[in-house]
C-alpha atoms as a printed R data frame, in Angstrom:
    type eleno elety resid chain resno       x       y       z
1   ATOM     1    CA   MET     A     1 -14.401 -40.235  18.602
2   ATOM     2    CA   PHE     A     2 -15.381 -36.924  16.987
3   ATOM     3    CA   LYS     A     3 -13.146 -35.706  14.154
4   ATOM     4    CA   VAL     A     4 -12.701 -31.924  13.914
5   ATOM     5    CA   THR     A     5 -11.695 -31.848  10.248
6   ATOM     6    CA   PRO     A     6 -13.772 -33.544   7.556
7   ATOM     7    CA   ASN     A     7 -12.435 -36.157   5.186
8   ATOM     8    CA   PRO     A     8 -11.161 -34.813   1.850
9   ATOM     9    CA   PRO     A     9 -13.373 -35.329  -1.200
10  ATOM    10    CA   ALA     A    10 -13.089 -38.664  -2.986
11  ATOM    11    CA   SER     A    11 -11.987 -37.034  -6.268
12  ATOM    12    CA   SER     A    12  -9.468 -34.211  -6.631
13  ATOM    13    CA   GLY     A    13 -11.576 -32.164  -9.041
14  ATOM    14    CA   ILE     A    14  -8.623 -31.400 -11.323
15  ATOM    15    CA   GLU     A    15 -10.770 -32.236 -14.342
16  ATOM    16    CA   THR     A    16 -13.090 -29.318 -13.528
17  ATOM    17    CA   ILE     A    17 -10.369 -26.611 -13.482
18  ATOM    18    CA   ASP     A    18 -10.492 -24.288 -16.478
19  ATOM    19    CA   PRO     A    19  -7.099 -24.408 -18.275
20  ATOM    20    CA   GLN     A    20  -7.465 -20.788 -19.400
21  ATOM    21    CA   ALA     A    21  -7.918 -19.675 -15.784
22  ATOM    22    CA   VAL     A    22  -4.750 -21.569 -14.865
23  ATOM    23    CA   ASP     A    23  -2.845 -19.862 -17.694
24  ATOM    24    CA   ARG     A    24  -4.053 -16.413 -16.573
25  ATOM    25    CA   ALA     A    25  -3.101 -17.102 -12.950
26  ATOM    26    CA   LEU     A    26   0.359 -18.340 -13.911
27  ATOM    27    CA   ALA     A    27   0.902 -15.383 -16.233
28  ATOM    28    CA   HIS     A    28  -0.067 -13.040 -13.400
29  ATOM    29    CA   TYR     A    29   2.131 -14.580 -10.695
30  ATOM    30    CA   MET     A    30   5.058 -15.849 -12.764
31  ATOM    31    CA   ARG     A    31   6.213 -12.605 -14.364
32  ATOM    32    CA   PRO     A    32   9.780 -12.447 -15.663
33  ATOM    33    CA   GLU     A    33  12.382 -10.453 -13.709
34  ATOM    34    CA   GLY     A    34  12.165  -6.722 -14.225
35  ATOM    35    CA   HIS     A    35   8.602  -6.871 -15.527
36  ATOM    36    CA   THR     A    36   6.524  -4.102 -14.012
37  ATOM    37    CA   PRO     A    37   2.838  -4.745 -13.360
38  ATOM    38    CA   LYS     A    38   0.264  -2.540 -14.994
39  ATOM    39    CA   ALA     A    39  -0.743   0.458 -12.952
40  ATOM    40    CA   PRO     A    40  -4.224   0.203 -11.452
41  ATOM    41    CA   SER     A    41  -6.828   2.147 -13.332
42  ATOM    42    CA   ALA     A    42  -7.791   5.517 -11.956
43  ATOM    43    CA   THR     A    43 -11.525   4.918 -12.224
44  ATOM    44    CA   VAL     A    44 -13.682   6.042  -9.353
45  ATOM    45    CA   SER     A    45 -16.023   3.534  -7.782
46  ATOM    46    CA   LEU     A    46 -19.661   4.491  -8.106
47  ATOM    47    CA   LYS     A    47 -20.510   2.766  -4.831
48  ATOM    48    CA   HIS     A    48 -18.390   5.163  -2.776
49  ATOM    49    CA   PRO     A    49 -18.515   8.741  -4.030
50  ATOM    50    CA   PRO     A    50 -15.544  10.913  -3.042
51  ATOM    51    CA   ILE     A    51 -15.933  12.579   0.331
52  ATOM    52    CA   SER     A    52 -15.694  16.339   0.068
53  ATOM    53    CA   GLN     A    53 -13.227  17.816   2.541
54  ATOM    54    CA   SER     A    54 -12.002  21.261   3.281
55  ATOM    55    CA   HIS     A    55  -8.453  21.999   2.225
56  ATOM    56    CA   GLU     A    56  -7.381  22.094   5.860
57  ATOM    57    CA   ASP     A    57  -8.899  18.651   6.559
58  ATOM    58    CA   ALA     A    58  -7.185  17.234   3.486
59  ATOM    59    CA   LEU     A    59  -3.849  18.670   4.623
60  ATOM    60    CA   VAL     A    60  -4.296  17.265   8.128
61  ATOM    61    CA   ASN     A    61  -5.092  13.844   6.650
62  ATOM    62    CA   ALA     A    62  -2.004  14.049   4.442
63  ATOM    63    CA   SER     A    63   0.064  14.945   7.499
64  ATOM    64    CA   SER     A    64  -1.277  11.888   9.306
65  ATOM    65    CA   ILE     A    65  -0.378   9.694   6.339
66  ATOM    66    CA   LEU     A    66   3.144  11.121   6.326
67  ATOM    67    CA   ASP     A    67   3.437  10.390  10.072
68  ATOM    68    CA   SER     A    68   2.556   6.757   9.385
69  ATOM    69    CA   ALA     A    69   4.985   6.589   6.471
70  ATOM    70    CA   ALA     A    70   7.787   8.010   8.622
71  ATOM    71    CA   ALA     A    71   7.115   5.477  11.388
72  ATOM    72    CA   THR     A    72   7.156   2.647   8.856
73  ATOM    73    CA   ALA     A    73  10.378   3.892   7.264
74  ATOM    74    CA   TYR     A    74  12.056   4.257  10.685
75  ATOM    75    CA   GLU     A    75  11.039   0.709  11.629
76  ATOM    76    CA   ASN     A    76  12.366  -0.588   8.318
77  ATOM    77    CA   ALA     A    77  15.649   1.304   8.715
78  ATOM    78    CA   ASP     A    78  16.187  -0.181  12.182
79  ATOM    79    CA   ASN     A    79  16.199  -3.674  10.640
80  ATOM    80    CA   LEU     A    80  18.727  -2.837   7.904
81  ATOM    81    CA   THR     A    81  22.477  -2.303   7.742
82  ATOM    82    CA   GLY     A    82  24.930  -0.665   5.374
83  ATOM    83    CA   ALA     A    83  23.776   0.960   2.160
84  ATOM    84    CA   ASN     A    84  20.199  -0.311   2.533
85  ATOM    85    CA   ARG     A    85  19.914   1.479   5.876
86  ATOM    86    CA   LYS     A    86  21.198   4.698   4.286
87  ATOM    87    CA   VAL     A    87  18.541   4.462   1.584
88  ATOM    88    CA   ALA     A    88  15.808   3.886   4.180
89  ATOM    89    CA   MET     A    89  17.039   6.819   6.260
90  ATOM    90    CA   GLY     A    90  17.077   8.957   3.097
91  ATOM    91    CA   ILE     A    91  13.401   8.106   2.630
92  ATOM    92    CA   VAL     A    92  12.760   9.074   6.266
93  ATOM    93    CA   HIS     A    93  14.489  12.408   5.598
94  ATOM    94    CA   LEU     A    94  12.341  13.081   2.513
95  ATOM    95    CA   ILE     A    95   9.170  12.261   4.463
96  ATOM    96    CA   GLU     A    96  10.216  14.625   7.252
97  ATOM    97    CA   LEU     A    97  10.854  17.407   4.710
98  ATOM    98    CA   ALA     A    98   7.378  16.875   3.272
99  ATOM    99    CA   GLN     A    99   5.913  16.909   6.798
100 ATOM   100    CA   ARG     A   100   7.584  20.229   7.592
101 ATOM   101    CA   LYS     A   101   6.305  21.811   4.385
102 ATOM   102    CA   LEU     A   102   2.808  20.482   5.029
103 ATOM   103    CA   ASP     A   103   2.873  21.700   8.644
104 ATOM   104    CA   SER     A   104   3.860  25.196   7.501
105 ATOM   105    CA   VAL     A   105   0.953  25.258   5.031
106 ATOM   106    CA   ILE     A   106  -1.463  24.098   7.742
107 ATOM   107    CA   GLU     A   107  -0.200  26.813  10.101
108 ATOM   108    CA   GLU     A   108  -0.674  29.470   7.411
109 ATOM   109    CA   ILE     A   109  -4.273  28.353   6.895
110 ATOM   110    CA   ALA     A   110  -5.021  28.049  10.615
111 ATOM   111    CA   VAL     A   111  -3.708  31.510  11.475
112 ATOM   112    CA   PRO     A   112  -5.469  34.104   9.344
113 ATOM   113    CA   GLY     A   113  -3.185  37.007   8.863
């Protein structure tokens, strides 16, 4: 009979694990309550240079991102009750306000006057 999964190795390999790597991994994943992770660095990757966009394209992209954020917040709010739902709906409201402001800026750019 053919076996789909191979047999496990004869030895566990625990002796080959670097103890310092284990300490770093545990320190990363076992943070105390209330500990905030370090913010990611704002360095730009040299492999992917920034794509130059017109202001209008950037605004349209931002509007699309806000649409996605609003849909996510609505979906989250539907699964909540009580005060948590009110907070989620408050976030939806803030996103919609930002969308309206962004839409008005896009309309001003699109219609030369």
